[in-house]
C-alpha positions in Angstrom: -6.3 -12.3 -11.9 -4.0 -12.6 -14.9 -0.7 -14.1 -14.3 2.8 -13.7 -15.8 5.2 -16.6 -16.1 8.7 -15.7 -14.8 12.1 -17.4 -14.9 13.8 -16.5 -11.7 17.0 -17.7 -10.0 17.0 -18.3 -6.2 19.6 -20.0 -4.0 19.0 -23.7 -3.9 18.7 -23.9 -0.1 15.9 -21.3 -0.1 14.0 -23.2 -2.8 14.5 -26.5 -0.9 13.2 -25.0 2.3 10.1 -23.6 0.6 9.4 -26.9 -1.2 9.8 -28.8 2.1 7.3 -26.6 3.8 4.8 -26.0 0.9 5.4 -28.8 -1.5 6.5 -28.7 -5.1 3.4 -26.9 -6.3 3.3 -24.5 -3.3 6.4 -22.6 -4.5 4.5 -20.1 -6.7 1.9 -19.5 -4.0 4.6 -18.9 -1.4 6.5 -16.5 -3.6 3.2 -14.6 -4.5 2.4 -14.3 -0.8 5.9 -13.1 0.0 5.8 -10.6 -2.8 2.4 -9.2 -1.7 3.6 -8.8 1.9 6.8 -7.1 0.8 5.0 -4.8 -1.5 2.5 -3.9 1.2 5.4 -3.0 3.5 7.2 -0.9 0.9 4.0 0.9 0.0 3.2 1.6 3.6 6.7 3.1 4.2 6.5 5.1 0.9 3.1 6.6 1.7 3.8 7.1 5.5 5.1 10.6 5.0 2.3 11.6 2.8 -0.3 10.3 5.2 1.4 11.9 8.2 1.5 15.2 6.2 -2.2 15.1 5.5 -3.0 14.1 9.1 -0.9 16.9 10.5 -2.7 19.6 8.5 -6.2 18.0 8.8 -7.5 20.4 11.5 -6.1 23.5 9.7 -7.7 22.3 6.5 -11.1 21.9 8.2 -10.9 25.4 9.6 -10.1 26.8 6.1 -13.0 24.9 4.6 -15.4 26.1 7.3 -14.4 29.8 6.5 -14.8 29.2 2.8 -18.2 27.6 3.3 -19.3 30.5 5.5 -18.1 33.0 2.9 -19.9 31.2 0.0 -23.1 30.8 2.0 -23.1 34.6 2.9 -22.8 35.6 -0.7 -25.6 33.2 -1.8 -28.0 34.5 0.9 -27.6 38.1 -0.2 
């Protein structure tokens, strides 16, 4: 996967804690994992309403499609 180099500023205590747990070279990996988790949560919340909307109308949509299929099939058989 292509990468982009960034210059970011974080509070020193946070950087020190990450480095103590993950090592000097683990900082980028930690930040990538944290960003992925945060993005997944944000996307989940953003799409939650859309998904719930589709789910709430799923049965109605199936019924409409069944009626449409029956109408199309009847006209084809004539």
